[in-house]
py3Dmol code that shows the C-alpha trace and the ligand (Angstrom):
import py3Dmol

protein = """\
ATOM      1  CA  MET A   1      47.489  -2.328   4.517  1.00  0.00           C
ATOM      2  CA  SER A   2      45.952   1.057   3.901  1.00  0.00           C
ATOM      3  CA  ASN A   3      43.085   2.064   6.175  1.00  0.00           C
ATOM      4  CA  GLU A   4      41.090   3.747   3.396  1.00  0.00           C
ATOM      5  CA  THR A   5      37.339   3.131   3.425  1.00  0.00           C
ATOM      6  CA  THR A   6      35.573   1.866   0.305  1.00  0.00           C
ATOM      7  CA  GLU A   7      32.026   2.553  -0.820  1.00  0.00           C
ATOM      8  CA  ARG A   8      30.173   1.245  -3.878  1.00  0.00           C
ATOM      9  CA  VAL A   9      27.780   3.547  -5.778  1.00  0.00           C
ATOM     10  CA  HIS A  10      25.927   3.425  -9.097  1.00  0.00           C
ATOM     11  CA  VAL A  11      26.588   6.984 -10.213  1.00  0.00           C
ATOM     12  CA  LEU A  12      29.326   9.242  -8.937  1.00  0.00           C
ATOM     13  CA  ILE A  13      29.191  12.909  -9.930  1.00  0.00           C
ATOM     14  CA  ILE A  14      32.373  14.903  -9.448  1.00  0.00           C
ATOM     15  CA  GLY A  15      31.826  18.654  -9.209  1.00  0.00           C
ATOM     16  CA  SER A  16      29.116  21.044  -8.066  1.00  0.00           C
ATOM     17  CA  GLY A  17      28.630  23.730 -10.698  1.00  0.00           C
ATOM     18  CA  PRO A  18      25.527  23.913 -12.877  1.00  0.00           C
ATOM     19  CA  ALA A  19      26.617  20.741 -14.746  1.00  0.00           C
ATOM     20  CA  GLY A  20      27.139  18.648 -11.598  1.00  0.00           C
ATOM     21  CA  TYR A  21      23.935  19.695  -9.844  1.00  0.00           C
ATOM     22  CA  THR A  22      21.838  19.295 -12.987  1.00  0.00           C
ATOM     23  CA  ALA A  23      23.281  15.815 -13.539  1.00  0.00           C
ATOM     24  CA  ALA A  24      22.416  15.100  -9.887  1.00  0.00           C
ATOM     25  CA  ILE A  25      18.833  16.325 -10.275  1.00  0.00           C
ATOM     26  CA  TYR A  26      18.254  14.113 -13.325  1.00  0.00           C
ATOM     27  CA  ALA A  27      20.088  11.085 -11.947  1.00  0.00           C
ATOM     28  CA  ALA A  28      18.245  11.297  -8.620  1.00  0.00           C
ATOM     29  CA  ARG A  29      14.857  11.600 -10.335  1.00  0.00           C
ATOM     30  CA  ALA A  30      15.756   8.524 -12.388  1.00  0.00           C
ATOM     31  CA  ASN A  31      16.347   6.672  -9.110  1.00  0.00           C
ATOM     32  CA  MET A  32      20.067   6.186  -9.736  1.00  0.00           C
ATOM     33  CA  LYS A  33      20.911   7.369  -6.186  1.00  0.00           C
ATOM     34  CA  PRO A  34      23.750   9.626  -7.298  1.00  0.00           C
ATOM     35  CA  VAL A  35      26.531  10.613  -4.940  1.00  0.00           C
ATOM     36  CA  LEU A  36      28.000  14.048  -5.705  1.00  0.00           C
ATOM     37  CA  TYR A  37      31.303  15.370  -4.383  1.00  0.00           C
ATOM     38  CA  GLN A  38      31.419  19.151  -4.411  1.00  0.00           C
ATOM     39  CA  GLY A  39      35.160  19.794  -4.750  1.00  0.00           C
ATOM     40  CA  ILE A  40      37.084  22.717  -3.318  1.00  0.00           C
ATOM     41  CA  GLN A  41      34.648  25.357  -4.528  1.00  0.00           C
ATOM     42  CA  PRO A  42      31.092  24.163  -3.805  1.00  0.00           C
ATOM     43  CA  GLY A  43      28.803  25.768  -6.370  1.00  0.00           C
ATOM     44  CA  GLY A  44      31.669  26.377  -8.772  1.00  0.00           C
ATOM     45  CA  GLN A  45      32.545  29.536 -10.625  1.00  0.00           C
ATOM     46  CA  LEU A  46      29.109  31.121 -10.266  1.00  0.00           C
ATOM     47  CA  THR A  47      29.740  31.511  -6.560  1.00  0.00           C
ATOM     48  CA  ILE A  48      32.333  34.153  -7.382  1.00  0.00           C
ATOM     49  CA  THR A  49      30.188  36.181  -9.786  1.00  0.00           C
ATOM     50  CA  THR A  50      27.628  38.837  -9.084  1.00  0.00           C
ATOM     51  CA  GLU A  51      24.471  39.154 -11.101  1.00  0.00           C
ATOM     52  CA  VAL A  52      23.542  36.566 -13.717  1.00  0.00           C
ATOM     53  CA  GLU A  53      21.257  38.151 -16.261  1.00  0.00           C
ATOM     54  CA  ASN A  54      21.264  35.498 -18.945  1.00  0.00           C
ATOM     55  CA  TYR A  55      20.056  32.362 -17.184  1.00  0.00           C
ATOM     56  CA  PRO A  56      16.515  31.759 -18.457  1.00  0.00           C
ATOM     57  CA  GLY A  57      13.761  31.744 -15.870  1.00  0.00           C
ATOM     58  CA  PHE A  58      15.028  34.723 -13.878  1.00  0.00           C
ATOM     59  CA  PRO A  59      13.466  37.750 -15.570  1.00  0.00           C
ATOM     60  CA  ASP A  60      15.011  40.139 -13.045  1.00  0.00           C
ATOM     61  CA  GLY A  61      18.394  38.403 -12.914  1.00  0.00           C
ATOM     62  CA  VAL A  62      19.766  36.462  -9.968  1.00  0.00           C
ATOM     63  CA  GLN A  63      22.963  36.573  -7.912  1.00  0.00           C
ATOM     64  CA  GLY A  64      25.346  33.735  -8.893  1.00  0.00           C
ATOM     65  CA  PRO A  65      25.850  32.411  -5.328  1.00  0.00           C
ATOM     66  CA  GLU A  66      22.096  32.468  -4.708  1.00  0.00           C
ATOM     67  CA  MET A  67      21.446  30.569  -7.921  1.00  0.00           C
ATOM     68  CA  MET A  68      23.883  27.846  -6.911  1.00  0.00           C
ATOM     69  CA  VAL A  69      22.163  27.484  -3.529  1.00  0.00           C
ATOM     70  CA  HIS A  70      18.935  26.877  -5.496  1.00  0.00           C
ATOM     71  CA  PHE A  71      20.690  24.267  -7.669  1.00  0.00           C
ATOM     72  CA  GLU A  72      22.027  22.452  -4.614  1.00  0.00           C
ATOM     73  CA  LYS A  73      18.704  22.523  -2.758  1.00  0.00           C
ATOM     74  CA  GLN A  74      16.893  21.166  -5.792  1.00  0.00           C
ATOM     75  CA  ALA A  75      19.390  18.318  -6.219  1.00  0.00           C
ATOM     76  CA  ALA A  76      19.167  17.484  -2.487  1.00  0.00           C
ATOM     77  CA  ARG A  77      15.347  17.563  -2.551  1.00  0.00           C
ATOM     78  CA  MET A  78      15.359  15.051  -5.403  1.00  0.00           C
ATOM     79  CA  GLY A  79      17.462  12.729  -3.246  1.00  0.00           C
ATOM     80  CA  ALA A  80      21.031  13.309  -4.460  1.00  0.00           C
ATOM     81  CA  ASP A  81      23.639  12.534  -1.801  1.00  0.00           C
ATOM     82  CA  ILE A  82      25.720  15.726  -1.786  1.00  0.00           C
ATOM     83  CA  ARG A  83      29.021  15.627   0.043  1.00  0.00           C
ATOM     84  CA  TYR A  84      31.974  17.905   0.656  1.00  0.00           C
ATOM     85  CA  GLY A  85      35.208  16.388  -0.649  1.00  0.00           C
ATOM     86  CA  LEU A  86      37.722  16.555  -3.459  1.00  0.00           C
ATOM     87  CA  ALA A  87      38.427  13.790  -5.978  1.00  0.00           C
ATOM     88  CA  THR A  88      42.199  13.379  -5.854  1.00  0.00           C
ATOM     89  CA  LYS A  89      42.922  10.248  -7.951  1.00  0.00           C
ATOM     90  CA  VAL A  90      41.138   7.916 -10.328  1.00  0.00           C
ATOM     91  CA  ASP A  91      41.602   4.485 -11.865  1.00  0.00           C
ATOM     92  CA  PHE A  92      39.418   3.910 -14.897  1.00  0.00           C
ATOM     93  CA  SER A  93      41.220   0.755 -16.037  1.00  0.00           C
ATOM     94  CA  GLN A  94      38.280  -1.522 -15.238  1.00  0.00           C
ATOM     95  CA  GLN A  95      34.758  -1.622 -13.879  1.00  0.00           C
ATOM     96  CA  PRO A  96      33.809  -0.567 -11.276  1.00  0.00           C
ATOM     97  CA  TYR A  97      35.714   2.672 -11.731  1.00  0.00           C
ATOM     98  CA  LYS A  98      37.728   3.883  -8.773  1.00  0.00           C
ATOM     99  CA  VAL A  99      37.798   7.459  -7.523  1.00  0.00           C
ATOM    100  CA  TRP A 100      39.631   8.480  -4.370  1.00  0.00           C
ATOM    101  CA  ILE A 101      38.223  11.343  -2.306  1.00  0.00           C
ATOM    102  CA  ASP A 102      40.664  13.483  -0.307  1.00  0.00           C
ATOM    103  CA  ASP A 103      43.257  10.747  -0.841  1.00  0.00           C
ATOM    104  CA  GLU A 104      41.583   8.572   1.746  1.00  0.00           C
ATOM    105  CA  LYS A 105      38.123   7.389   0.798  1.00  0.00           C
ATOM    106  CA  LEU A 106      37.679   5.100  -2.210  1.00  0.00           C
ATOM    107  CA  ILE A 107      34.460   5.246  -4.192  1.00  0.00           C
ATOM    108  CA  GLU A 108      33.775   2.457  -6.668  1.00  0.00           C
ATOM    109  CA  ALA A 109      31.221   3.522  -9.259  1.00  0.00           C
ATOM    110  CA  ASP A 110      29.415   1.882 -12.162  1.00  0.00           C
ATOM    111  CA  ALA A 111      29.265   5.240 -13.917  1.00  0.00           C
ATOM    112  CA  VAL A 112      31.168   8.467 -13.361  1.00  0.00           C
ATOM    113  CA  ILE A 113      30.071  11.939 -14.465  1.00  0.00           C
ATOM    114  CA  ILE A 114      32.937  14.428 -14.525  1.00  0.00           C
ATOM    115  CA  CYS A 115      31.794  18.025 -13.939  1.00  0.00           C
ATOM    116  CA  THR A 116      34.959  19.514 -12.485  1.00  0.00           C
ATOM    117  CA  GLY A 117      34.754  22.795 -14.392  1.00  0.00           C
ATOM    118  CA  ALA A 118      37.624  25.169 -15.005  1.00  0.00           C
ATOM    119  CA  SER A 119      39.808  27.523 -12.923  1.00  0.00           C
ATOM    120  CA  ALA A 120      41.342  30.932 -13.465  1.00  0.00           C
ATOM    121  CA  LYS A 121      44.623  31.192 -15.396  1.00  0.00           C
ATOM    122  CA  TRP A 122      47.589  33.281 -14.227  1.00  0.00           C
ATOM    123  CA  LEU A 123      50.144  35.278 -16.196  1.00  0.00           C
ATOM    124  CA  GLY A 124      53.008  33.268 -14.724  1.00  0.00           C
ATOM    125  CA  ILE A 125      55.308  36.129 -13.756  1.00  0.00           C
ATOM    126  CA  GLU A 126      57.209  35.958 -10.487  1.00  0.00           C
ATOM    127  CA  SER A 127      55.783  39.125  -8.922  1.00  0.00           C
ATOM    128  CA  GLU A 128      52.212  37.979  -9.599  1.00  0.00           C
ATOM    129  CA  GLN A 129      52.756  34.764  -7.652  1.00  0.00           C
ATOM    130  CA  ARG A 130      54.733  36.421  -4.869  1.00  0.00           C
ATOM    131  CA  LEU A 131      52.043  39.050  -4.249  1.00  0.00           C
ATOM    132  CA  ASN A 132      49.102  36.693  -4.674  1.00  0.00           C
ATOM    133  CA  GLY A 133      46.766  37.433  -1.796  1.00  0.00           C
ATOM    134  CA  PHE A 134      48.645  40.652  -1.065  1.00  0.00           C
ATOM    135  CA  GLY A 135      46.880  42.716  -3.701  1.00  0.00           C
ATOM    136  CA  VAL A 136      46.991  40.226  -6.571  1.00  0.00           C
ATOM    137  CA  SER A 137      43.719  38.425  -7.220  1.00  0.00           C
ATOM    138  CA  ALA A 138      41.906  36.492  -9.951  1.00  0.00           C
ATOM    139  CA  CYS A 139      38.468  37.407  -8.656  1.00  0.00           C
ATOM    140  CA  ALA A 140      37.342  41.019  -8.660  1.00  0.00           C
ATOM    141  CA  VAL A 141      34.016  40.130  -7.170  1.00  0.00           C
ATOM    142  CA  CYS A 142      35.680  38.376  -4.238  1.00  0.00           C
ATOM    143  CA  ASP A 143      38.380  40.931  -3.529  1.00  0.00           C
ATOM    144  CA  GLY A 144      37.368  44.233  -5.148  1.00  0.00           C
ATOM    145  CA  PHE A 145      35.863  45.415  -1.882  1.00  0.00           C
ATOM    146  CA  PHE A 146      39.335  45.645  -0.315  1.00  0.00           C
ATOM    147  CA  PHE A 147      40.316  48.312  -2.832  1.00  0.00           C
ATOM    148  CA  ARG A 148      37.420  50.704  -2.421  1.00  0.00           C
ATOM    149  CA  GLY A 149      38.377  54.194  -3.492  1.00  0.00           C
ATOM    150  CA  LYS A 150      41.816  53.047  -4.676  1.00  0.00           C
ATOM    151  CA  GLU A 151      43.473  52.599  -8.079  1.00  0.00           C
ATOM    152  CA  VAL A 152      43.593  49.078  -9.477  1.00  0.00           C
ATOM    153  CA  ALA A 153      44.595  47.306 -12.691  1.00  0.00           C
ATOM    154  CA  ILE A 154      43.059  44.364 -14.487  1.00  0.00           C
ATOM    155  CA  VAL A 155      44.617  42.221 -17.215  1.00  0.00           C
ATOM    156  CA  GLY A 156      42.520  40.624 -19.947  1.00  0.00           C
ATOM    157  CA  ALA A 157      40.129  41.587 -22.700  1.00  0.00           C
ATOM    158  CA  GLY A 158      37.413  38.937 -22.690  1.00  0.00           C
ATOM    159  CA  ASP A 159      33.928  39.157 -21.231  1.00  0.00           C
ATOM    160  CA  THR A 160      35.221  38.256 -17.791  1.00  0.00           C
ATOM    161  CA  ALA A 161      37.800  41.055 -17.795  1.00  0.00           C
ATOM    162  CA  ALA A 162      35.206  43.518 -19.102  1.00  0.00           C
ATOM    163  CA  GLU A 163      32.660  42.447 -16.489  1.00  0.00           C
ATOM    164  CA  GLU A 164      35.206  42.630 -13.691  1.00  0.00           C
ATOM    165  CA  ALA A 165      36.592  45.988 -14.868  1.00  0.00           C
ATOM    166  CA  LEU A 166      33.057  47.383 -14.739  1.00  0.00           C
ATOM    167  CA  TYR A 167      32.490  45.880 -11.317  1.00  0.00           C
ATOM    168  CA  LEU A 168      35.743  47.421 -10.061  1.00  0.00           C
ATOM    169  CA  SER A 169      34.945  50.776 -11.666  1.00  0.00           C
ATOM    170  CA  LYS A 170      31.968  51.071  -9.311  1.00  0.00           C
ATOM    171  CA  LEU A 171      34.172  50.547  -6.257  1.00  0.00           C
ATOM    172  CA  CYS A 172      37.569  51.944  -7.167  1.00  0.00           C
ATOM    173  CA  SER A 173      38.750  55.406  -8.157  1.00  0.00           C
ATOM    174  CA  THR A 174      40.464  54.288 -11.382  1.00  0.00           C
ATOM    175  CA  VAL A 175      40.737  50.981 -13.222  1.00  0.00           C
ATOM    176  CA  LEU A 176      43.603  50.411 -15.649  1.00  0.00           C
ATOM    177  CA  MET A 177      42.715  47.697 -18.141  1.00  0.00           C
ATOM    178  CA  ILE A 178      45.770  46.058 -19.674  1.00  0.00           C
ATOM    179  CA  VAL A 179      44.929  44.620 -23.115  1.00  0.00           C
ATOM    180  CA  ARG A 180      47.595  42.759 -25.056  1.00  0.00           C
ATOM    181  CA  ARG A 181      46.214  43.443 -28.550  1.00  0.00           C
ATOM    182  CA  ASP A 182      44.693  46.508 -30.221  1.00  0.00           C
ATOM    183  CA  GLN A 183      41.207  45.068 -29.715  1.00  0.00           C
ATOM    184  CA  MET A 184      39.159  43.215 -27.150  1.00  0.00           C
ATOM    185  CA  ARG A 185      37.685  39.759 -27.375  1.00  0.00           C
ATOM    186  CA  ALA A 186      34.716  40.727 -25.189  1.00  0.00           C
ATOM    187  CA  SER A 187      31.233  41.030 -26.706  1.00  0.00           C
ATOM    188  CA  LYS A 188      30.385  44.376 -28.275  1.00  0.00           C
ATOM    189  CA  VAL A 189      27.949  45.375 -25.546  1.00  0.00           C
ATOM    190  CA  MET A 190      30.551  44.741 -22.828  1.00  0.00           C
ATOM    191  CA  GLN A 191      33.244  46.599 -24.767  1.00  0.00           C
ATOM    192  CA  ASP A 192      30.933  49.583 -25.155  1.00  0.00           C
ATOM    193  CA  ARG A 193      30.248  49.635 -21.442  1.00  0.00           C
ATOM    194  CA  VAL A 194      33.964  49.496 -20.659  1.00  0.00           C
ATOM    195  CA  LEU A 195      34.886  52.212 -23.135  1.00  0.00           C
ATOM    196  CA  ASN A 196      32.101  54.456 -21.841  1.00  0.00           C
ATOM    197  CA  ALA A 197      33.048  54.062 -18.180  1.00  0.00           C
ATOM    198  CA  PRO A 198      34.676  57.367 -17.190  1.00  0.00           C
ATOM    199  CA  ASN A 199      37.175  55.805 -14.766  1.00  0.00           C
ATOM    200  CA  ILE A 200      38.396  52.835 -16.846  1.00  0.00           C
ATOM    201  CA  LYS A 201      41.579  53.580 -18.746  1.00  0.00           C
ATOM    202  CA  VAL A 202      42.516  51.013 -21.391  1.00  0.00           C
ATOM    203  CA  TYR A 203      46.188  50.345 -22.157  1.00  0.00           C
ATOM    204  CA  TRP A 204      46.120  48.786 -25.641  1.00  0.00           C
ATOM    205  CA  ASN A 205      48.944  46.604 -27.048  1.00  0.00           C
ATOM    206  CA  SER A 206      50.262  46.297 -23.531  1.00  0.00           C
ATOM    207  CA  VAL A 207      51.689  43.607 -21.311  1.00  0.00           C
ATOM    208  CA  THR A 208      52.485  43.448 -17.618  1.00  0.00           C
ATOM    209  CA  ASP A 209      56.231  43.573 -17.072  1.00  0.00           C
ATOM    210  CA  GLU A 210      56.038  43.400 -13.322  1.00  0.00           C
ATOM    211  CA  VAL A 211      53.716  43.921 -10.408  1.00  0.00           C
ATOM    212  CA  LEU A 212      55.575  46.315  -8.126  1.00  0.00           C
ATOM    213  CA  GLY A 213      55.810  46.136  -4.369  1.00  0.00           C
ATOM    214  CA  GLU A 214      57.718  44.185  -1.771  1.00  0.00           C
ATOM    215  CA  HIS A 215      55.052  42.907   0.626  1.00  0.00           C
ATOM    216  CA  LYS A 216      51.915  44.234  -1.050  1.00  0.00           C
ATOM    217  CA  VAL A 217      50.985  45.599  -4.457  1.00  0.00           C
ATOM    218  CA  GLU A 218      52.128  49.188  -4.864  1.00  0.00           C
ATOM    219  CA  GLY A 219      52.231  49.582  -8.620  1.00  0.00           C
ATOM    220  CA  VAL A 220      52.531  47.970 -12.004  1.00  0.00           C
ATOM    221  CA  ARG A 221      55.003  48.321 -14.848  1.00  0.00           C
ATOM    222  CA  ILE A 222      53.159  48.185 -18.157  1.00  0.00           C
ATOM    223  CA  LYS A 223      55.024  47.786 -21.448  1.00  0.00           C
ATOM    224  CA  ASN A 224      53.615  48.891 -24.772  1.00  0.00           C
ATOM    225  CA  THR A 225      54.657  46.207 -27.243  1.00  0.00           C
ATOM    226  CA  GLN A 226      54.430  48.563 -30.209  1.00  0.00           C
ATOM    227  CA  THR A 227      56.721  51.257 -28.846  1.00  0.00           C
ATOM    228  CA  ASN A 228      58.632  49.111 -26.307  1.00  0.00           C
ATOM    229  CA  GLU A 229      58.102  51.896 -23.799  1.00  0.00           C
ATOM    230  CA  SER A 230      57.260  51.093 -20.194  1.00  0.00           C
ATOM    231  CA  VAL A 231      55.329  53.095 -17.643  1.00  0.00           C
ATOM    232  CA  GLU A 232      55.085  52.544 -13.899  1.00  0.00           C
ATOM    233  CA  VAL A 233      51.698  53.344 -12.423  1.00  0.00           C
ATOM    234  CA  PRO A 234      50.851  53.257  -8.702  1.00  0.00           C
ATOM    235  CA  ILE A 235      48.042  50.825  -7.919  1.00  0.00           C
ATOM    236  CA  SER A 236      46.858  48.900  -4.851  1.00  0.00           C
ATOM    237  CA  GLY A 237      45.168  45.939  -6.497  1.00  0.00           C
ATOM    238  CA  PHE A 238      46.127  43.812  -9.508  1.00  0.00           C
ATOM    239  CA  PHE A 239      43.457  41.568 -11.014  1.00  0.00           C
ATOM    240  CA  VAL A 240      44.019  38.830 -13.558  1.00  0.00           C
ATOM    241  CA  ALA A 241      41.115  37.847 -15.842  1.00  0.00           C
ATOM    242  CA  ILE A 242      42.690  36.026 -18.760  1.00  0.00           C
ATOM    243  CA  GLY A 243      40.567  32.930 -19.046  1.00  0.00           C
ATOM    244  CA  HIS A 244      40.437  29.522 -17.481  1.00  0.00           C
ATOM    245  CA  LYS A 245      42.062  26.115 -17.433  1.00  0.00           C
ATOM    246  CA  PRO A 246      39.937  22.967 -17.293  1.00  0.00           C
ATOM    247  CA  ASN A 247      40.199  21.037 -14.016  1.00  0.00           C
ATOM    248  CA  SER A 248      41.104  17.749 -15.630  1.00  0.00           C
ATOM    249  CA  ASP A 249      44.577  16.976 -14.258  1.00  0.00           C
ATOM    250  CA  ILE A 250      43.551  13.882 -12.282  1.00  0.00           C
ATOM    251  CA  PHE A 251      42.042  12.335 -15.434  1.00  0.00           C
ATOM    252  CA  GLN A 252      45.256  12.707 -17.487  1.00  0.00           C
ATOM    253  CA  GLY A 253      46.175   9.375 -18.982  1.00  0.00           C
ATOM    254  CA  TRP A 254      42.706   7.880 -18.413  1.00  0.00           C
ATOM    255  CA  ILE A 255      40.501  10.057 -20.598  1.00  0.00           C
ATOM    256  CA  ASP A 256      41.137  11.577 -24.029  1.00  0.00           C
ATOM    257  CA  MET A 257      41.713  15.329 -23.895  1.00  0.00           C
ATOM    258  CA  ASP A 258      42.733  18.053 -26.298  1.00  0.00           C
ATOM    259  CA  GLU A 259      46.121  19.755 -26.043  1.00  0.00           C
ATOM    260  CA  THR A 260      44.825  22.272 -23.476  1.00  0.00           C
ATOM    261  CA  GLY A 261      43.292  19.644 -21.199  1.00  0.00           C
ATOM    262  CA  TYR A 262      39.631  19.905 -22.204  1.00  0.00           C
ATOM    263  CA  ILE A 263      38.048  16.450 -22.030  1.00  0.00           C
ATOM    264  CA  LYS A 264      36.906  15.162 -25.410  1.00  0.00           C
ATOM    265  CA  THR A 265      33.312  14.011 -25.654  1.00  0.00           C
ATOM    266  CA  ILE A 266      31.662  12.307 -28.608  1.00  0.00           C
ATOM    267  CA  PRO A 267      29.844  15.171 -30.383  1.00  0.00           C
ATOM    268  CA  GLY A 268      26.184  15.394 -29.434  1.00  0.00           C
ATOM    269  CA  THR A 269      26.732  13.254 -26.312  1.00  0.00           C
ATOM    270  CA  SER A 270      28.514  13.441 -22.968  1.00  0.00           C
ATOM    271  CA  LYS A 271      30.402  10.183 -23.606  1.00  0.00           C
ATOM    272  CA  THR A 272      34.165  10.102 -23.197  1.00  0.00           C
ATOM    273  CA  ASN A 273      36.430   7.466 -24.706  1.00  0.00           C
ATOM    274  CA  VAL A 274      35.895   5.343 -21.568  1.00  0.00           C
ATOM    275  CA  GLU A 275      32.566   3.529 -21.558  1.00  0.00           C
ATOM    276  CA  GLY A 276      30.555   4.581 -18.509  1.00  0.00           C
ATOM    277  CA  VAL A 277      32.545   7.761 -17.906  1.00  0.00           C
ATOM    278  CA  PHE A 278      30.780  10.939 -18.974  1.00  0.00           C
ATOM    279  CA  ALA A 279      31.821  14.605 -18.909  1.00  0.00           C
ATOM    280  CA  ALA A 280      29.714  17.753 -18.715  1.00  0.00           C
ATOM    281  CA  GLY A 281      30.153  21.485 -18.258  1.00  0.00           C
ATOM    282  CA  ASP A 282      33.267  23.616 -18.641  1.00  0.00           C
ATOM    283  CA  VAL A 283      35.734  20.749 -18.253  1.00  0.00           C
ATOM    284  CA  GLN A 284      34.675  19.600 -21.734  1.00  0.00           C
ATOM    285  CA  ASP A 285      33.556  22.900 -23.271  1.00  0.00           C
ATOM    286  CA  LYS A 286      35.971  25.562 -24.379  1.00  0.00           C
ATOM    287  CA  ASN A 287      33.463  27.284 -26.658  1.00  0.00           C
ATOM    288  CA  TYR A 288      30.296  28.190 -24.825  1.00  0.00           C
ATOM    289  CA  ARG A 289      31.170  28.002 -21.103  1.00  0.00           C
ATOM    290  CA  GLN A 290      27.823  29.332 -19.952  1.00  0.00           C
ATOM    291  CA  ALA A 291      25.839  28.276 -16.903  1.00  0.00           C
ATOM    292  CA  VAL A 292      22.942  27.292 -19.105  1.00  0.00           C
ATOM    293  CA  THR A 293      25.041  25.200 -21.506  1.00  0.00           C
ATOM    294  CA  ALA A 294      26.798  23.543 -18.556  1.00  0.00           C
ATOM    295  CA  ALA A 295      23.432  22.708 -17.006  1.00  0.00           C
ATOM    296  CA  GLY A 296      22.209  21.347 -20.350  1.00  0.00           C
ATOM    297  CA  SER A 297      25.257  19.128 -20.714  1.00  0.00           C
ATOM    298  CA  GLY A 298      24.824  17.907 -17.116  1.00  0.00           C
ATOM    299  CA  CYS A 299      21.320  16.799 -18.066  1.00  0.00           C
ATOM    300  CA  MET A 300      22.745  14.982 -21.113  1.00  0.00           C
ATOM    301  CA  ALA A 301      25.318  13.210 -18.947  1.00  0.00           C
ATOM    302  CA  ALA A 302      22.687  11.949 -16.502  1.00  0.00           C
ATOM    303  CA  LEU A 303      20.532  10.661 -19.371  1.00  0.00           C
ATOM    304  CA  ASP A 304      23.561   9.028 -21.037  1.00  0.00           C
ATOM    305  CA  ALA A 305      24.527   7.421 -17.717  1.00  0.00           C
ATOM    306  CA  GLU A 306      20.992   6.169 -17.166  1.00  0.00           C
ATOM    307  CA  ARG A 307      20.893   4.552 -20.625  1.00  0.00           C
ATOM    308  CA  TYR A 308      24.305   3.008 -20.067  1.00  0.00           C
ATOM    309  CA  LEU A 309      23.399   1.561 -16.666  1.00  0.00           C
ATOM    310  CA  SER A 310      20.004   0.282 -17.752  1.00  0.00           C
ATOM    311  CA  ALA A 311      21.521  -1.376 -20.864  1.00  0.00           C
ATOM    312  CA  LYS A 312      23.852  -3.176 -18.452  1.00  0.00           C
ATOM    313  CA  GLY A 313      20.911  -4.105 -16.222  1.00  0.00           C
ATOM    314  CA  ILE A 314      22.388  -2.153 -13.295  1.00  0.00           C
ATOM    315  CA  VAL A 315      19.496   0.298 -12.736  1.00  0.00           C
TER     316      VAL A 315
END
"""
ligand_1 = """\
48
LIG
P 38.446 34.466 -22.819
O 39.250 33.265 -23.160
O 37.235 34.781 -23.624
O 39.372 35.744 -22.845
C 40.631 35.749 -22.258
C 41.244 37.102 -22.485
O 42.487 37.156 -21.801
C 41.514 37.410 -23.944
O 41.195 38.731 -24.223
C 42.996 37.146 -24.068
O 43.632 37.979 -25.021
C 43.506 37.542 -22.704
N 44.734 36.835 -22.348
C 44.958 35.490 -22.346
N 46.196 35.213 -21.925
C 46.783 36.402 -21.664
C 48.052 36.780 -21.188
N 48.982 35.863 -20.887
N 48.306 38.096 -21.047
C 47.379 39.025 -21.317
N 46.155 38.738 -21.758
C 45.848 37.435 -21.921
O 38.078 34.270 -21.268
P 36.937 34.930 -20.413
O 37.164 34.374 -19.062
O 36.876 36.376 -20.552
O 35.575 34.325 -20.991
C 35.380 32.922 -21.089
C 34.026 32.644 -21.737
O 32.959 33.026 -20.846
C 33.816 33.419 -23.017
O 33.100 32.618 -23.919
C 32.956 34.581 -22.564
O 32.178 35.112 -23.599
C 32.101 33.965 -21.471
N 31.645 34.960 -20.483
C 30.417 35.488 -20.640
C 29.951 36.418 -19.741
C 28.584 36.946 -19.939
O 27.950 36.631 -20.942
N 28.058 37.738 -19.041
C 30.755 36.897 -18.617
C 32.060 36.286 -18.573
C 32.480 35.367 -19.482
P 43.424 37.787 -26.614
O 42.062 38.332 -26.885
O 44.520 38.581 -27.170
O 43.527 36.310 -26.864
"""
view = py3Dmol.view(width=600, height=400)
view.addModel(protein, "pdb")
view.setStyle({"model": 0}, {"cartoon": {"style": "trace"}})
view.addModel(ligand_1, "xyz")
view.setStyle({"model": 1}, {"stick": {}})
view.zoomTo()
view.show()
């Protein structure tokens, strides 16, 4: 016999970014007594950003971590039961749905709202993994401080890479930005800021051959894919900002997903292919991925869950 404990809830929310907390606020106000598990990064991706300027209601901007504290407090004040813990396994074969927390506690839920978000992607080269934590990082805002006054490199050409390159340019002496094409994906305004920063040097049509250094990052070998020429540049920090992967692995086989792991929802709703299981936020959104759209979809999921449970006479 296993000694796992079992608890029965109406609504289980997995994840604590803007989608999860907003779902919790709505579900708690609708008296559904939601239980929310925060996952390994309470507050989600916004806890590793700096200033958020585009979330409505904050005319002067707000720091990401501070905003997520507000989200959590609001959800708790409405009566959501917010807990630290990671969903490690699910069984959606029949009602009530089963979700295991930290491999030991079993939650049985009438409805599940998946808000597990997305995580940073890596290049996948050996030196990047070997030196991870020794100068290699996927979060400039978390780790940039360690490289004050030094030379660093960042890979990527989206809004995240642009934002992080600018952040680093304020701390570091020089920022090399390694861009694999001859153009950036980032929005025009961010590109302009990057190109106008005096200490950001863009390497176009370039890939990272290797991060150099035995025990810590000491340089990078950058290859120009047009000329096939490589250069070795001394750096102390190597940042990767090449997008994200949805955190949907534990739902594989239970829930329909696209080929990259984004959960499929019925357009205009938060419903998945499993009745009573809903998805919101970045785990089901590869297009918009904004705090405000995640929050909006968390609201949709709570309303969809409420309608589902009341149609079944559960709440
Ligand atoms: P994106 O998917 O938008 O961009 C990823 C970037 O990484 C692309 O430029 C891509 O190159 C590059 N890339 C991917 N794989 C590799 C690889 N193996 N080697 C080298 N380069 C690689 O991700 P972001 O995280 O930048 O942004 C995600 C979403 O969040 C976007 O919608 C963005 O607009 C939004 N966002 C908005 C912000 C804001 O408004 N303040 C801030 C940050 C993000 P390629 O272009 O060649 O495909």
